[in-house]
N, C-alpha and C positions, 0 to 999 in steps of 0.2 A: 609545649610549656617552656618558658624561659626562666632560668634561675636569676634571682636578684643577688648581685654581689654586694652592692652598696645600697643601704636603705637611706635614701636621700632625705626623707622626712626626719629621721633620727639625727642625721648629720646637721641639717638645718636647725633643728631644736637645740642641739649642742652648741653650735656656733652662736646662735642668738642668746642662749643663756649665759655663755661665757662672756660675750660682749657686754651684756647688761650687768653682769656681776663685776666685770673689770672696771667699767665706768663707775658703777655704784660704790665700790670699795675705794677707788681713787678719790671720788668726790667726798666721801665721808672722812677719809684720812686727811684730805686737804682742809676740811673744816677744823680738824684737830690742830693742824699746823697753823692755820690762821689764828686760832684761839691762843696758842702758845706765843705767837709773835705779838699779838695785841696785848697779852698779859705782860710781857717784858716791856713793851713800849709804855703802857699805862703805869707800870710800876716805877719806871724811871722818872716820869713826870709827876709822880705822887698823886695819882688818881686811884685810890684804893677801891672804890665801888666799881668803877669800870674795869679795873684789873681783876677783881673778883668775878665779875660777870664773864669776862674773857676766859678766865681760868676754868669756870664752870663749862663754858662752851668747849674748851679743849678737853676737859675730862669726859664730857658726854661724847665727843667725837672719838676719843680713844676707846671708850666703852663700846660704842656702836661698831667700831672697826673690829674689836675683839669678838663681839657677838656675831658679826658677819663671818668671820673666819671660823668660829666654832660651828655655826650653822652649815657652812660650806663643807667642813670636814664630816659632819653628821650626814649630810646628804650624800657625799661621796661614798661613805662606808655603809650606807643603808642599801 
């Protein structure tokens, strides 16, 4: 009988989950940044409807980022 020092399946699962989470959080936060930038641009050229839509996208992106962080903390502590 040989002892298993490293459980490679668990390591692979951890690496895959962290890669997906890292890319996902980065993508969601980049949407929030895009929304803020478009909000500023549209506000300067006096396009209030487009600015409002971009502001909504920014707010949703920030809320989604916060939700992902909270879910991540809950998963780590469970």
